[in-house]
C-alpha positions in Angstrom: -5.4 90.1 -27.9 -3.3 91.7 -30.6 -0.5 89.6 -31.4 3.1 91.5 -33.4 6.8 90.6 -34.5 8.2 94.0 -32.9 6.7 96.2 -30.4 8.4 99.3 -29.6 7.6 101.4 -26.7 8.2 105.5 -27.7 8.0 107.3 -30.8 11.3 109.3 -30.2 14.4 109.0 -32.3 15.9 105.7 -30.9 11.5 104.1 -31.5 11.6 105.6 -34.4 14.7 104.1 -35.7 14.0 100.7 -34.5 10.2 100.8 -36.2 11.5 101.9 -39.4 13.6 99.2 -39.1 11.7 96.3 -38.3 8.6 97.9 -40.6 10.8 98.1 -43.9 11.6 93.9 -42.8 8.2 92.8 -43.5 7.2 92.1 -39.7 4.3 93.4 -38.2 5.2 96.4 -35.9 3.5 98.0 -33.2 4.4 101.4 -32.2 3.2 103.0 -28.8 3.3 106.5 -27.6 0.8 108.4 -24.9 2.0 111.6 -26.6 3.4 113.5 -29.6 5.5 111.7 -31.9 9.0 113.1 -32.1 9.7 112.3 -28.6 11.8 114.8 -26.3 13.9 116.0 -29.0 11.2 117.8 -31.5 8.5 117.8 -28.9 10.5 119.6 -25.9 14.4 119.4 -26.5 16.8 119.6 -29.3 14.2 121.7 -31.5 12.1 123.5 -30.1 15.6 124.6 -27.6 17.7 124.9 -30.5 15.5 127.7 -32.1 15.1 129.1 -29.1 18.9 129.7 -28.7 19.8 130.4 -31.8 18.0 133.8 -31.3 19.6 133.8 -27.9 22.6 133.8 -30.0 22.0 136.0 -32.7 21.1 138.5 -30.1 24.2 138.8 -27.7 26.5 138.7 -30.9 24.9 142.3 -31.8 25.4 143.8 -27.6 28.6 142.5 -28.1 29.5 144.0 -31.8 31.3 146.8 -30.2 34.0 145.6 -29.3 34.6 145.2 -33.5 33.9 148.7 -33.8 30.3 147.9 -34.9 27.5 150.6 -33.1 24.0 148.7 -33.5 21.2 149.0 -31.3 18.2 146.1 -31.0 14.8 148.2 -31.3 12.8 145.5 -30.0 12.6 141.9 -29.3 8.9 140.5 -30.4 9.0 137.3 -27.5 5.7 135.9 -29.8 7.3 135.8 -32.9 10.6 133.9 -31.1 8.4 131.2 -29.3 5.9 131.2 -33.1 9.4 130.4 -34.7 9.9 127.5 -32.0 6.4 126.9 -32.5 6.4 126.4 -36.0 9.8 123.8 -36.2 8.1 121.6 -33.6 4.9 121.2 -35.8 6.8 121.1 -39.0 8.6 118.1 -37.3 5.8 116.4 -35.7 3.8 116.5 -38.9 6.6 115.4 -40.9 7.0 111.8 -38.1 3.4 111.9 -38.2 3.0 111.6 -42.2 6.3 108.9 -41.6 4.0 106.7 -40.0 1.1 106.7 -41.8 2.8 105.7 -44.7 4.7 102.5 -43.2 3.0 99.4 -43.9 2.7 96.8 -41.4 2.7 99.0 -38.5 0.0 100.4 -35.9 0.7 103.9 -34.1 -1.3 102.8 -30.5 -1.5 106.2 -28.6 -1.8 106.0 -24.5 0.1 104.3 -21.6 0.6 100.8 -21.5 2.4 99.2 -19.3 3.7 96.0 -18.7 1.5 92.3 -17.7 4.5 89.9 -18.5 7.5 89.5 -20.2 5.5 89.2 -23.8 2.4 91.0 -23.0 1.4 94.6 -22.7 -1.2 96.5 -21.4 -3.0 99.5 -23.4 -6.6 101.2 -23.1 -8.1 98.0 -22.1 -6.6 95.6 -24.3 -4.2 92.5 -24.3 -1.2 93.5 -26.3 1.9 90.8 -27.2 5.1 90.8 -29.1 7.7 88.1 -29.5 10.7 91.2 -29.5 9.9 94.4 -27.2 11.8 97.4 -27.6 12.0 99.8 -24.3 12.8 103.7 -26.2 10.2 105.2 -23.3 12.8 108.3 -22.7 12.7 110.4 -19.4 10.8 112.8 -17.5 11.7 116.0 -15.4 13.4 115.2 -11.9 11.3 116.9 -9.7 13.1 117.8 -6.2 11.4 117.7 -3.2 10.6 121.1 -2.3 8.0 121.9 0.1 5.5 123.9 -1.4 6.9 123.5 -4.6 3.6 122.1 -6.1 1.2 124.5 -4.6 3.2 127.6 -5.9 3.8 126.3 -9.2 6.9 125.8 -11.2 8.0 125.7 -15.3 9.8 122.9 -16.3 11.7 122.3 -20.0 7.9 121.2 -21.4 6.0 124.3 -20.4 8.5 126.9 -20.6 7.3 126.4 -24.3 3.8 127.4 -23.9 5.4 130.6 -22.5 3.0 133.4 -24.4 4.6 136.5 -22.3 8.6 137.0 -21.6 9.0 137.2 -17.9 11.0 140.2 -15.8 12.7 137.8 -14.0 13.3 133.9 -13.5 14.6 131.3 -11.0 16.4 127.9 -12.5 16.8 125.6 -10.4 19.6 123.1 -11.9 23.5 123.7 -13.7 23.4 120.7 -16.0 22.4 121.3 -19.9 19.1 122.5 -19.5 19.0 125.1 -17.2 22.5 126.3 -18.3 20.9 126.7 -22.1 17.5 128.6 -20.7 19.2 131.4 -18.8 21.3 132.2 -21.6 18.1 132.2 -23.9 16.1 134.4 -21.3 19.1 136.0 -20.1 20.0 137.8 -24.0 16.1 138.0 -24.2 16.5 140.7 -21.0 15.4 138.5 -18.7 17.0 138.5 -15.0 17.3 135.4 -14.2 19.2 133.3 -11.0 20.3 130.3 -10.9 20.7 128.2 -7.8 22.8 125.1 -8.3 23.4 122.5 -5.3 26.9 122.0 -6.0 29.7 124.4 -6.1 30.4 124.2 -9.8 28.0 123.9 -12.9 28.4 121.6 -15.2 29.7 119.1 -12.9 31.1 116.6 -15.4 32.7 118.8 -17.4 36.1 119.2 -17.2 36.4 122.0 -14.0 38.8 124.1 -16.5 36.2 124.1 -19.0 33.2 124.2 -16.4 35.4 126.8 -14.9 35.6 129.4 -17.8 31.6 129.3 -18.7 31.1 130.5 -15.2 33.6 133.4 -15.8 31.9 133.1 -19.4 27.7 134.3 -17.8 29.0 136.2 -14.6 27.5 139.3 -14.7 24.8 138.2 -17.9 22.9 135.9 -15.4 23.3 136.0 -11.5 24.8 132.7 -10.2 24.2 130.9 -6.7 26.3 128.2 -6.4 26.4 126.2 -3.4 23.0 126.8 -2.4 20.2 124.0 -1.6 16.7 124.9 -2.3 14.8 124.2 0.7 11.1 125.9 0.4 9.3 127.5 -2.0 5.9 130.0 -1.9 4.0 132.5 -3.6 4.9 135.8 -2.6 6.7 138.9 -4.1 6.6 139.1 -7.7 5.1 135.9 -8.2 7.4 133.4 -6.4 9.8 132.9 -3.5 12.4 130.4 -3.1 14.2 130.1 0.5 17.6 128.2 0.0 20.6 126.7 2.6 24.0 127.2 2.2 24.8 123.5 1.7 28.5 124.7 3.7 26.7 126.5 6.3 23.7 127.5 7.7 23.2 130.5 5.9 19.6 131.2 5.2 18.1 133.7 2.4 15.6 134.3 0.4 15.2 135.2 -3.3 12.0 136.0 -5.4 11.1 136.2 -9.0 8.0 136.1 -11.7 9.0 132.9 -12.7 10.2 129.2 -11.6 12.0 126.6 -13.7 12.8 123.5 -12.1 15.5 121.9 -14.5 17.7 119.7 -12.1 18.0 116.3 -14.3 15.7 113.7 -15.8 14.2 110.4 -13.9 13.1 106.9 -15.7 10.1 106.7 -17.4 10.6 103.2 -16.0 8.0 103.3 -13.5 5.4 104.3 -15.7 6.0 100.9 -18.0 5.6 98.8 -14.3 8.8 97.0 -15.7 8.7 94.7 -12.7 6.0 93.2 -13.7 7.9 91.9 -16.8 11.1 90.9 -14.5 13.2 93.7 -16.1 15.6 95.1 -14.0 16.3 99.2 -13.2 19.5 100.4 -11.5 19.6 102.6 -8.6 18.0 105.6 -10.6 15.2 103.8 -11.5 16.1 103.5 -15.0 16.5 100.2 -17.6 19.7 97.6 -16.8 21.2 96.7 -19.9 24.4 95.2 -20.3 26.9 96.2 -23.8 24.5 95.2 -26.1 21.7 97.1 -25.6 20.0 93.6 -23.9 18.3 93.9 -19.9 17.9 90.8 -18.6 14.9 89.4 -20.5 16.5 87.8 -23.5 14.1 89.4 -25.8 13.4 92.4 -24.5 16.1 95.7 -25.7 16.4 99.1 -24.6 17.9 102.4 -26.0 18.3 105.8 -25.2 17.2 107.6 -22.3 15.5 105.2 -21.0 18.9 103.7 -20.2 19.7 107.2 -18.6 23.3 106.6 -20.4 24.6 109.2 -22.6 21.3 110.8 -22.4 21.4 112.8 -26.3 19.9 112.3 -29.4 23.3 111.3 -30.9 23.6 108.6 -29.1 20.1 107.4 -29.1 20.1 107.3 -32.6 23.4 105.2 -33.0 21.8 103.2 -29.8 18.9 101.9 -32.0 20.7 101.1 -34.9 22.6 99.1 -32.1 19.7 97.4 -30.2 18.2 96.2 -33.5 21.4 95.0 -34.6 21.8 92.4 -32.5 18.5 91.8 -31.5 18.8 90.0 -35.1 22.2 89.0 -35.5 24.6 86.6 -33.5 27.1 88.7 -33.9 26.7 91.8 -31.3 28.5 95.1 -31.3 28.7 96.7 -28.3 27.8 100.5 -27.8 30.8 102.3 -27.4 29.7 105.0 -25.0 32.8 106.5 -23.7 33.4 108.0 -27.5 29.9 109.9 -27.2 30.0 113.4 -27.7 28.2 116.4 -26.8 27.4 119.5 -26.4 26.3 123.2 -24.6 24.6 125.9 -25.9 25.7 128.5 -23.8 27.4 131.5 -24.8 30.3 130.5 -24.9 29.6 126.7 -26.4 30.7 124.4 -24.5 31.5 120.7 -26.0 33.7 117.5 -25.5 34.2 114.3 -25.8 36.0 112.0 -24.4 38.0 111.6 -21.0 38.5 114.6 -18.5 41.4 115.1 -17.3 41.0 113.6 -13.9 39.1 110.5 -15.3 42.3 110.2 -17.6 44.8 110.2 -14.8 43.2 107.2 -13.1 43.9 104.9 -15.8 46.6 106.3 -17.9 50.1 108.4 -18.1 48.6 111.2 -19.9 50.3 113.6 -21.5 47.6 117.5 -21.9 47.5 119.8 -24.5 45.8 123.6 -24.4 45.4 126.3 -26.5 43.2 129.7 -26.5 40.7 130.6 -29.1 43.6 134.1 -29.9 46.8 132.0 -30.2 45.5 131.1 -33.8 44.8 133.7 -36.1 41.5 133.4 -36.8 40.6 133.4 -32.9 42.4 136.6 -32.9 40.7 138.1 -35.7 37.8 137.5 -33.5 38.6 139.0 -31.0 38.2 135.4 -28.9 40.7 136.1 -25.9 38.5 133.5 -23.0 37.9 130.7 -25.7 40.0 128.1 -24.7 40.3 123.8 -25.9 42.1 121.1 -24.2 43.8 117.7 -25.2 44.0 114.2 -23.4 46.5 112.0 -25.8 47.9 108.7 -23.7 51.6 109.6 -23.3 53.1 106.2 -24.5 50.7 105.6 -28.0 49.8 109.1 -28.8 45.8 107.9 -28.5 43.5 111.0 -27.9 41.7 110.1 -24.5 39.6 113.4 -24.9 38.8 116.6 -26.3 37.4 119.8 -24.5 36.3 123.1 -25.7 34.2 126.3 -24.9 34.2 129.2 -27.1 32.3 129.9 -30.4 31.5 127.0 -32.4 32.7 124.3 -30.2 30.2 121.8 -31.3 31.0 122.2 -35.1 35.0 121.7 -34.3 35.3 119.3 -31.6 33.6 116.4 -34.9 36.8 116.2 -36.2 38.5 114.9 -33.1 35.3 112.4 -32.0 35.5 110.8 -35.3 39.6 109.6 -34.5 38.3 109.2 -30.6 35.4 106.8 -32.5 38.4 105.1 -33.9 40.1 104.9 -30.8 43.3 106.6 -32.8 46.0 109.1 -32.4 47.0 112.1 -32.5 49.0 111.9 -35.8 45.5 111.1 -37.3 45.0 114.6 -37.1 48.1 116.5 -37.1 49.1 114.9 -40.2 46.3 115.9 -42.4 46.7 119.6 -43.9 44.1 121.7 -42.7 42.8 125.3 -44.5 44.8 128.1 -42.7 43.5 130.7 -41.6 40.6 128.9 -40.1 38.9 128.5 -36.7 39.6 124.3 -36.8 43.3 125.2 -36.5 42.4 124.9 -32.9 42.5 121.5 -32.9 46.0 121.6 -34.4 46.9 124.2 -32.0 46.6 122.2 -28.9 48.1 119.2 -30.1 51.1 120.6 -31.2 50.9 121.9 -27.4 51.0 118.2 -26.4 53.4 117.9 -23.2 
């Protein structure tokens, strides 16, 4: 039996963050993963999707340039080159990580699917592996809804869509969350007829409704939106596949068809593959590993972080969780993970970014004030002819503490960082309004919003 000071399950950003910290301290470390190093972010998440979406953004800007008096025509889009550039970016990331793992002393990178035998022992490829401390960073995988005929019909996920060699002429996407909307933007920009099906009545249901509504308006016309429809049956037919839908608010039924079908209905835990119950590890109702505020499971020497916990499933949150999980595993004084101040962005067109509480959530626990501003309210926004972009702030009335901030419009993911820094230390609006901001600049939207609090 191999014995290690530390075993890390999962070679994504979270697992790697723990592994390198552990190995640098001279510990004997095992890293286990059944796939390529880099996890979701490098292989089928952030790196490939944002490489593709950057192309889609440029295409969209060119097509909309006529409003500035620019007459531009896109002669052709080389889908093969677009996908090839994405794959090169993924390969570069994998190779860089593989090299770093090879150069790390005291580390064994073990490939394969492992599972628990008890709280200290894992089974992998006919061998038992024992660890004093174990970190679960096993991530998540696509959630596939129970739709009759789906397996026989065939479908894409955020993983297999990256293997496409030919752009589909038409595409049905099931799911109105981050993944579904980002790929709807990508494919529609490249000329695919995209139909997005969402069981709920709104897109991005966890976002502030005002932001969700503006996003819906912004992509209507580019993507066919079917909200409030439940996929009931899939089959081969028409131009490739057909999908029968039922109205969630009534008894109406309709059928749609497309060349390809993509599932983007959420994520499910990989904890079942690890047989965590054999170690006595508790999971929540969705199957994700349950942890306390310090990222410790109910088993004292086992921690979990990142997508494996089902909370704040973003790379930047995972990086922070890896740092804290390792800290808390070693030190008596623990540091809690602040899930409330985790920001996120959705790389649609227009872009969405949020941090903290929505107006609705804030009103349940706080006496609040709300501020809003359009991009067109500031000089740079007007220069950009950005009429629909909006920023919104939620502030605690008595203290001026910023509880939430939400943006939809160009560069939202960049603009929100200033607010993220303040919310992270539970700061107030004067920490932003009391500082000089370059004028004119798009960042003036932040101070404009806070100046409209009332």
